[in-house]
VOLUMMI-974641 format. One record per atom (N, C-alpha, C, O, CB): residue number from 1; atom name; x, z, y negated; residue in three letters. Coordinates in pm, 1 decimal. Each point is the difference from the previous one (the first is absolute). Last residue first. Glycine has a CB too. Layout:
! residues N
+-------+------+----------+----------+----------+-------+
: vexpa : fimi :        X :        Z :        Y : kolza :
+-------+------+----------+----------+----------+-------+
:   NUM :   CA :        X :        Z :        Y :   ALA :
...
+-------+------+----------+----------+----------+-------+
//
This chain:
! residues 56
+-------+------+----------+----------+----------+-------+
: vexpa : fimi :        X :        Z :        Y : kolza :
+-------+------+----------+----------+----------+-------+
:    56 :    N :  10653.1 :  11642.8 :  -8096.7 :   LYS :
:    56 :   CA :    -67.8 :    130.0 :     -6.3 :   LYS :
:    56 :    C :     33.3 :     84.4 :    118.3 :   LYS :
:    56 :    O :    -48.4 :    112.6 :     11.0 :   LYS :
:    56 :   CB :   -134.0 :   -214.4 :   -138.3 :   LYS :
:    55 :    N :    308.6 :   -367.6 :     28.4 :   ASP :
:    55 :   CA :     84.2 :    100.3 :    -66.7 :   ASP :
:    55 :    C :    -61.7 :    138.8 :     -6.3 :   ASP :
:    55 :    O :     57.4 :     91.2 :    -59.5 :   ASP :
:    55 :   CB :     35.2 :   -275.3 :    -72.9 :   ASP :
:    54 :    N :   -316.6 :   -201.8 :    323.5 :   ILE :
:    54 :   CA :    128.8 :     11.0 :     69.7 :   ILE :
:    54 :    C :     89.7 :    109.0 :    -59.7 :   ILE :
:    54 :    O :     82.9 :     58.1 :     70.1 :   ILE :
:    54 :   CB :    -99.7 :   -301.1 :    -14.6 :   ILE :
:    53 :    N :   -443.3 :     62.8 :   -179.8 :   ASP :
:    53 :   CA :     18.5 :    136.2 :     51.7 :   ASP :
:    53 :    C :    137.8 :     24.2 :     61.3 :   ASP :
:    53 :    O :     28.0 :    110.6 :     46.1 :   ASP :
:    53 :   CB :   -271.1 :   -105.4 :     -4.4 :   ASP :
:    52 :    N :    105.3 :   -433.2 :   -212.8 :   ALA :
:    52 :   CA :    -18.9 :     93.3 :   -111.8 :   ALA :
:    52 :    C :     27.1 :    144.3 :     42.4 :   ALA :
:    52 :    O :     44.0 :     82.1 :    -80.5 :   ALA :
:    52 :   CB :   -213.6 :   -238.3 :    -17.7 :   ALA :
:    51 :    N :    170.1 :   -185.2 :    424.4 :   VAL :
:    51 :   CA :    120.0 :     -7.6 :    -82.9 :   VAL :
:    51 :    C :    -10.6 :     97.0 :   -117.3 :   VAL :
:    51 :    O :     99.6 :     61.2 :    -38.6 :   VAL :
:    51 :   CB :    -67.1 :   -302.1 :    105.0 :   VAL :
:    50 :    N :   -408.6 :    201.6 :    210.4 :   PHE :
:    50 :   CA :    110.4 :     60.7 :     74.6 :   PHE :
:    50 :    C :    127.3 :      0.7 :    -83.5 :   PHE :
:    50 :    O :     71.5 :    100.2 :     -3.4 :   PHE :
:    50 :   CB :   -175.2 :   -175.9 :    218.8 :   PHE :
:    49 :    N :   -280.1 :   -139.5 :   -390.2 :   ASP :
:    49 :   CA :    -17.3 :    144.8 :      4.3 :   ASP :
:    49 :    C :    116.2 :     69.2 :     70.0 :   ASP :
:    49 :    O :     46.0 :    105.4 :    -43.9 :   ASP :
:    49 :   CB :   -292.0 :   -139.6 :     43.5 :   ASP :
:    48 :    N :    241.1 :   -438.9 :     -6.1 :   ARG :
:    48 :   CA :     12.1 :     52.8 :   -137.0 :   ARG :
:    48 :    C :     -6.8 :    152.4 :     -0.5 :   ARG :
:    48 :    O :     82.8 :     66.7 :    -62.0 :   ARG :
:    48 :   CB :   -186.9 :   -276.9 :    -27.8 :   ARG :
:    47 :    N :     17.8 :    -14.2 :    495.0 :   VAL :
:    47 :   CA :    143.1 :     -1.8 :    -33.2 :   VAL :
:    47 :    C :     21.7 :     58.8 :   -139.5 :   VAL :
:    47 :    O :     92.2 :     78.9 :    -20.4 :   VAL :
:    47 :   CB :    -57.1 :   -282.6 :    167.3 :   VAL :
:    46 :    N :   -479.3 :    155.7 :    -13.6 :   THR :
:    46 :   CA :     67.1 :     98.5 :     85.3 :   THR :
:    46 :    C :    148.3 :      8.1 :    -32.2 :   THR :
:    46 :    O :     55.7 :    109.2 :    -12.2 :   THR :
:    46 :   CB :   -223.6 :   -152.1 :    192.3 :   THR :
:    45 :    N :    -93.5 :   -286.8 :   -394.7 :   ALA :
:    45 :   CA :    -33.7 :    133.8 :    -49.3 :   ALA :
:    45 :    C :     72.7 :    107.4 :     80.1 :   ALA :
:    45 :    O :     48.9 :     97.8 :    -56.6 :   ALA :
:    45 :   CB :   -273.4 :   -182.0 :    -16.9 :   ALA :
:    44 :    N :    267.2 :   -365.7 :    215.8 :   LEU :
:    44 :   CA :     66.5 :     21.2 :   -128.9 :   LEU :
:    44 :    C :    -25.5 :    139.9 :    -54.7 :   LEU :
:    44 :    O :     91.6 :     64.0 :    -51.5 :   LEU :
:    44 :   CB :   -112.7 :   -308.0 :      5.2 :   LEU :
:    43 :    N :   -202.8 :    118.6 :    444.0 :   ILE :
:    43 :   CA :    145.4 :      5.3 :     22.3 :   ILE :
:    43 :    C :     71.2 :     32.1 :   -130.5 :   ILE :
:    43 :    O :     84.2 :     89.6 :     -4.7 :   ILE :
:    43 :   CB :   -103.1 :   -255.9 :    193.4 :   ILE :
:    42 :    N :   -442.5 :     87.8 :   -213.2 :   GLU :
:    42 :   CA :     29.5 :    129.3 :     63.0 :   GLU :
:    42 :    C :    149.4 :     16.9 :     24.1 :   GLU :
:    42 :    O :     54.6 :    107.9 :    -22.8 :   GLU :
:    42 :   CB :   -280.0 :   -111.1 :    131.1 :   GLU :
:    41 :    N :     68.7 :   -410.5 :   -270.4 :   ALA :
:    41 :   CA :    -11.3 :    102.8 :   -103.5 :   ALA :
:    41 :    C :     32.9 :    137.4 :     55.5 :   ALA :
:    41 :    O :     64.3 :     80.6 :    -67.2 :   ALA :
:    41 :   CB :   -237.7 :   -217.6 :    -48.3 :   ALA :
:    40 :    N :    157.6 :   -216.9 :    421.8 :   SER :
:    40 :   CA :    110.2 :    -20.2 :    -94.8 :   SER :
:    40 :    C :      0.3 :    108.0 :   -107.8 :   SER :
:    40 :    O :    104.0 :     58.0 :    -31.1 :   SER :
:    40 :   CB :   -114.3 :   -304.8 :     73.8 :   SER :
:    39 :    N :   -352.2 :    233.7 :    254.4 :   LEU :
:    39 :   CA :    120.1 :     52.2 :     64.7 :   LEU :
:    39 :    C :    120.5 :    -14.0 :    -92.5 :   LEU :
:    39 :    O :     81.4 :     91.7 :    -10.2 :   LEU :
:    39 :   CB :   -175.9 :   -150.8 :    235.9 :   LEU :
:    38 :    N :   -305.0 :   -130.4 :   -371.1 :   GLU :
:    38 :   CA :    -11.8 :    146.2 :      1.3 :   GLU :
:    38 :    C :    123.1 :     64.4 :     63.2 :   GLU :
:    38 :    O :     50.4 :    101.1 :    -49.0 :   GLU :
:    38 :   CB :   -300.1 :   -122.6 :     61.7 :   GLU :
:    37 :    N :    210.7 :   -452.5 :    -10.3 :   GLU :
:    37 :   CA :     29.2 :     52.9 :   -133.4 :   GLU :
:    37 :    C :     -8.3 :    152.2 :     -6.3 :   GLU :
:    37 :    O :     78.1 :     63.4 :    -70.9 :   GLU :
:    37 :   CB :   -164.9 :   -275.3 :    -23.6 :   GLU :
:    36 :    N :    215.9 :   -121.6 :    505.8 :   ASP :
:    36 :   CA :   -106.6 :     93.9 :    -33.9 :   ASP :
:    36 :    C :     34.1 :     66.5 :   -133.9 :   ASP :
:    36 :    O :     94.6 :     78.3 :     -8.7 :   ASP :
:    36 :   CB :   -147.6 :    -37.4 :    255.8 :   ASP :
:    35 :    N :    346.2 :   -334.2 :     -9.9 :   SER :
:    35 :   CA :   -111.6 :    -83.2 :    -46.1 :   SER :
:    35 :    C :   -119.3 :     86.2 :    -42.6 :   SER :
:    35 :    O :    -99.8 :    -52.2 :    -49.7 :   SER :
:    35 :   CB :    176.3 :   -132.2 :    203.0 :   SER :
:    34 :    N :    482.1 :    278.7 :   -145.5 :   SER :
:    34 :   CA :   -130.5 :     38.6 :     52.3 :   SER :
:    34 :    C :   -108.2 :    -91.4 :    -57.3 :   SER :
:    34 :    O :     -1.7 :    -28.7 :   -119.7 :   SER :
:    34 :   CB :     79.4 :    267.8 :    143.8 :   SER :
:    33 :    N :    387.8 :   -247.7 :   -154.5 :   ILE :
:    33 :   CA :    -30.0 :    -79.0 :    120.1 :   ILE :
:    33 :    C :   -135.4 :     34.0 :     60.4 :   ILE :
:    33 :    O :    -48.0 :    -71.6 :     87.9 :   ILE :
:    33 :   CB :    291.2 :     58.6 :    -44.4 :   ILE :
:    32 :    N :    -77.4 :    237.9 :   -440.8 :   ARG :
:    32 :   CA :     -9.7 :   -144.6 :    -25.2 :   ARG :
:    32 :    C :    -38.0 :    -79.4 :    124.4 :   ARG :
:    32 :    O :    -71.1 :   -100.0 :     -9.6 :   ARG :
:    32 :   CB :    240.5 :    127.6 :   -169.0 :   ARG :
:    31 :    N :    -87.7 :    443.4 :    200.5 :   ALA :
:    31 :   CA :   -122.7 :    -26.4 :    -75.3 :   ALA :
:    31 :    C :    -19.0 :   -150.1 :    -22.0 :   ALA :
:    31 :    O :   -112.5 :    -49.8 :      4.9 :   ALA :
:    31 :   CB :    134.6 :    273.5 :   -118.1 :   ALA :
:    30 :    N :    378.8 :    -76.0 :    316.2 :   LEU :
:    30 :   CA :   -115.3 :     17.1 :     89.1 :   LEU :
:    30 :    C :   -130.6 :    -32.6 :    -70.9 :   LEU :
:    30 :    O :    -87.6 :    -64.7 :     57.4 :   LEU :
:    30 :   CB :    213.5 :    240.2 :     67.6 :   LEU :
:    29 :    N :    266.7 :   -182.6 :   -387.1 :   GLY :
:    29 :   CA :      2.6 :   -104.8 :    102.7 :   GLY :
:    29 :    C :   -119.3 :      8.3 :     93.1 :   GLY :
:    29 :    O :    -64.3 :   -101.2 :     27.9 :   GLY :
:    29 :   CB :    311.3 :    101.8 :    -40.4 :   GLY :
:    28 :    N :   -186.3 :    340.3 :   -305.1 :   VAL :
:    28 :   CA :    -40.1 :   -124.4 :    -65.9 :   VAL :
:    28 :    C :     -4.0 :   -114.0 :    101.3 :   VAL :
:    28 :    O :    -92.7 :    -81.0 :     -0.6 :   VAL :
:    28 :   CB :    193.2 :    160.7 :   -216.7 :   VAL :
:    27 :    N :     60.4 :    329.2 :    372.5 :   GLY :
:    27 :   CA :   -142.3 :      7.9 :    -30.9 :   GLY :
:    27 :    C :    -51.1 :   -126.5 :    -66.4 :   GLY :
:    27 :    O :   -107.6 :    -49.4 :     33.4 :   GLY :
:    27 :   CB :    131.2 :    294.6 :    -55.9 :   GLY :
:    26 :    N :    439.1 :   -198.9 :    105.5 :   GLY :
:    26 :   CA :    -74.8 :    -18.5 :    123.6 :   GLY :
:    26 :    C :   -149.4 :      0.7 :    -24.0 :   GLY :
:    26 :    O :    -73.4 :    -80.1 :     58.1 :   GLY :
:    26 :   CB :    258.9 :    186.6 :     65.6 :   GLY :
:    25 :    N :     96.2 :     -8.6 :   -487.1 :   ALA :
:    25 :   CA :     17.9 :   -139.9 :     39.7 :   ALA :
:    25 :    C :    -79.6 :    -30.4 :    127.6 :   ALA :
:    25 :    O :    -64.2 :   -104.6 :      9.6 :   ALA :
:    25 :   CB :    293.9 :    103.6 :   -115.5 :   ALA :
:    24 :    N :   -226.6 :    448.3 :    -43.1 :   MET :
:    24 :   CA :    -70.5 :    -85.3 :    -94.8 :   MET :
:    24 :    C :      9.9 :   -147.2 :     40.1 :   MET :
:    24 :    O :    -99.9 :    -71.9 :     -2.2 :   MET :
:    24 :   CB :    145.7 :    239.3 :   -178.9 :   MET :
:    23 :    N :    193.4 :    149.9 :    435.2 :   MET :
:    23 :   CA :   -144.8 :     16.6 :     19.5 :   MET :
:    23 :    C :    -77.9 :    -91.9 :    -93.4 :   MET :
:    23 :    O :    -98.5 :    -61.4 :     40.9 :   MET :
:    23 :   CB :    134.8 :    300.1 :     28.9 :   MET :
:    22 :    N :    429.9 :   -224.2 :   -120.9 :   ALA :
:    22 :   CA :    -35.4 :    -65.4 :    126.2 :   ALA :
:    22 :    C :   -149.6 :     10.1 :     27.3 :   ALA :
:    22 :    O :    -61.6 :    -96.1 :     46.3 :   ALA :
:    22 :   CB :    289.8 :    147.8 :     42.3 :   ALA :
:    21 :    N :    -55.6 :    178.7 :   -461.2 :   PHE :
:    21 :   CA :      5.8 :   -143.9 :    -21.9 :   PHE :
:    21 :    C :    -39.8 :    -75.9 :    126.1 :   PHE :
:    21 :    O :    -72.8 :    -99.0 :     -7.8 :   PHE :
:    21 :   CB :    253.0 :    133.5 :   -163.0 :   PHE :
:    20 :    N :   -145.9 :    433.1 :    199.8 :   ALA :
:    20 :   CA :   -113.0 :    -38.2 :    -84.9 :   ALA :
:    20 :    C :     -2.5 :   -150.7 :    -21.6 :   ALA :
:    20 :    O :   -106.1 :    -62.0 :      7.4 :   ALA :
:    20 :   CB :    115.6 :    285.6 :   -120.9 :   ALA :
:    19 :    N :    357.9 :    -44.9 :    347.9 :   MET :
:    19 :   CA :   -122.4 :     13.0 :     78.9 :   MET :
:    19 :    C :   -121.2 :    -43.8 :    -81.5 :   MET :
:    19 :    O :    -86.0 :    -71.3 :     51.6 :   MET :
:    19 :   CB :    189.2 :    260.1 :     78.4 :   MET :
:    18 :    N :    308.6 :   -168.6 :   -350.2 :   ILE :
:    18 :   CA :      0.6 :   -109.0 :     98.0 :   ILE :
:    18 :    C :   -127.8 :      2.4 :     82.4 :   ILE :
:    18 :    O :    -60.4 :   -104.5 :     24.5 :   ILE :
:    18 :   CB :    311.4 :    112.2 :    -14.7 :   ILE :
:    17 :    N :   -186.1 :    346.4 :   -307.5 :   ALA :
:    17 :   CA :    -23.3 :   -124.1 :    -73.8 :   ALA :
:    17 :    C :     -4.8 :   -119.9 :     94.7 :   ALA :
:    17 :    O :    -84.9 :    -87.8 :    -14.9 :   ALA :
:    17 :   CB :    199.1 :    187.1 :   -185.6 :   ALA :
:    16 :    N :     -2.8 :    322.4 :    378.9 :   LYS :
:    16 :   CA :   -140.8 :     -2.8 :    -40.3 :   LYS :
:    16 :    C :    -32.6 :   -129.3 :    -73.7 :   LYS :
:    16 :    O :   -106.7 :    -57.8 :     20.8 :   LYS :
:    16 :   CB :    106.1 :    308.1 :    -35.7 :   LYS :
:    15 :    N :    449.1 :   -175.3 :    129.7 :   ARG :
:    15 :   CA :    -80.3 :    -23.4 :    120.9 :   ARG :
:    15 :    C :   -148.8 :     -7.9 :    -34.5 :   ARG :
:    15 :    O :    -71.6 :    -85.4 :     52.2 :   ARG :
:    15 :   CB :    245.1 :    205.2 :     86.4 :   ARG :
:    14 :    N :    121.3 :     -1.7 :   -487.1 :   ARG :
:    14 :   CA :     18.2 :   -140.5 :     38.4 :   ARG :
:    14 :    C :    -83.9 :    -33.8 :    122.5 :   ARG :
:    14 :    O :    -64.7 :   -104.7 :      3.4 :   ARG :
:    14 :   CB :    297.0 :    108.7 :    -98.1 :   ARG :
:    13 :    N :   -214.8 :    443.6 :    -46.3 :   ARG :
:    13 :   CA :    -75.5 :    -80.0 :    -97.0 :   ARG :
:    13 :    C :      7.6 :   -148.4 :     34.9 :   ARG :
:    13 :    O :    -99.2 :    -72.1 :    -11.5 :   ARG :
:    13 :   CB :    144.9 :    244.1 :   -166.2 :   ARG :
:    12 :    N :    214.3 :    121.5 :    432.5 :   GLU :
:    12 :   CA :   -142.0 :     19.2 :     29.0 :   GLU :
:    12 :    C :    -86.7 :    -82.6 :    -94.5 :   GLU :
:    12 :    O :    -98.3 :    -60.9 :     42.3 :   GLU :
:    12 :   CB :    147.9 :    291.9 :     41.8 :   GLU :
:    11 :    N :    414.9 :   -231.7 :   -162.2 :   GLY :
:    11 :   CA :    -31.4 :    -64.0 :    128.1 :   GLY :
:    11 :    C :   -147.2 :     10.8 :     35.1 :   GLY :
:    11 :    O :    -61.0 :    -97.4 :     44.4 :   GLY :
:    11 :   CB :    291.2 :    148.0 :     31.1 :   GLY :
:    10 :    N :    -55.1 :    176.9 :   -458.5 :   GLU :
:    10 :   CA :    -12.7 :   -144.3 :    -21.4 :   GLU :
:    10 :    C :    -37.6 :    -73.3 :    128.6 :   GLU :
:    10 :    O :    -77.7 :    -95.4 :     -3.8 :   GLU :
:    10 :   CB :    245.7 :    112.1 :   -180.2 :   GLU :
:     9 :    N :   -321.3 :    488.6 :    167.4 :   ASP :
:     9 :   CA :    124.5 :    -66.1 :    -36.9 :   ASP :
:     9 :    C :    -23.6 :   -150.3 :    -12.8 :   ASP :
:     9 :    O :   -109.7 :    -49.2 :     26.9 :   ASP :
:     9 :   CB :    244.1 :    228.8 :     90.0 :   ASP :
:     8 :    N :   -496.3 :    125.2 :    -46.7 :   ALA :
:     8 :   CA :    106.0 :     99.6 :    -14.5 :   ALA :
:     8 :    C :    131.8 :    -62.8 :    -45.9 :   ALA :
:     8 :    O :     78.7 :     63.7 :    -70.0 :   ALA :
:     8 :   CB :   -189.7 :     72.4 :    247.8 :   ALA :
:     7 :    N :   -372.3 :   -350.8 :   -310.1 :   GLY :
:     7 :   CA :     82.6 :     22.5 :    117.7 :   GLY :
:     7 :    C :    112.8 :     95.1 :    -30.4 :   GLY :
:     7 :    O :     40.0 :     18.1 :   -115.0 :   GLY :
:     7 :   CB :    -97.6 :   -243.9 :    197.7 :   GLY :
:     6 :    N :   -358.7 :   -131.3 :   -306.6 :   ALA :
:     6 :   CA :     40.0 :    139.8 :     15.1 :   ALA :
:     6 :    C :     84.1 :     12.9 :    126.3 :   ALA :
:     6 :    O :    -24.2 :    -68.6 :     99.3 :   ALA :
:     6 :   CB :   -184.4 :    150.1 :   -219.8 :   ALA :
:     5 :    N :    166.6 :   -538.6 :   -193.3 :   ALA :
:     5 :   CA :    -48.5 :     71.7 :    118.0 :   ALA :
:     5 :    C :     49.0 :    144.4 :     -0.4 :   ALA :
:     5 :    O :    109.1 :     30.1 :    -48.4 :   ALA :
:     5 :   CB :   -112.7 :   -245.3 :    177.4 :   ALA :
:     4 :    N :    129.8 :   -132.2 :   -450.7 :   LYS :
:     4 :   CA :   -129.0 :     62.0 :    -30.0 :   LYS :
:     4 :    C :    -52.0 :     85.8 :    114.8 :   LYS :
:     4 :    O :    -90.0 :     81.5 :    -20.4 :   LYS :
:     4 :   CB :     40.5 :   -273.8 :   -127.8 :   LYS :
:     3 :    N :    452.8 :    -70.8 :    173.9 :   SER :
:     3 :   CA :     21.7 :     98.4 :   -106.1 :   SER :
:     3 :    C :   -128.3 :     73.9 :    -36.5 :   SER :
:     3 :    O :      6.1 :    108.8 :    -57.3 :   SER :
:     3 :   CB :    179.0 :   -250.8 :    -29.6 :   SER :
:     2 :    N :   -186.2 :   -214.9 :    402.9 :   ALA :
:     2 :   CA :     60.3 :    121.6 :     55.0 :   ALA :
:     2 :    C :     19.2 :    106.2 :   -106.6 :   ALA :
:     2 :    O :    -10.7 :    119.4 :     27.9 :   ALA :
:     2 :   CB :    125.0 :   -257.7 :    143.9 :   ALA :
:     1 :    N :   -269.7 :   -293.8 :   -291.7 :   MET :
:     1 :   CA :   -103.3 :     75.7 :     67.5 :   MET :
:     1 :    C :     57.4 :    132.1 :     51.9 :   MET :
:     1 :    O :    -66.0 :    103.7 :     -7.6 :   MET :
:     1 :   CB :    -52.0 :   -318.1 :     70.9 :   MET :
+-------+------+----------+----------+----------+-------+
//
């Protein structure tokens, strides 16, 4: 994942990859424990969009 991330150096790319992975794992966890299907979908969509924009 770090090799695909944009960044000035390897350290920045690695930090972005770690942050993206943590957001994705956390988002999936939150979506799974929610009993509200709309909220689950909103969590996943929000994390997806944020991670997609992390390199912009």
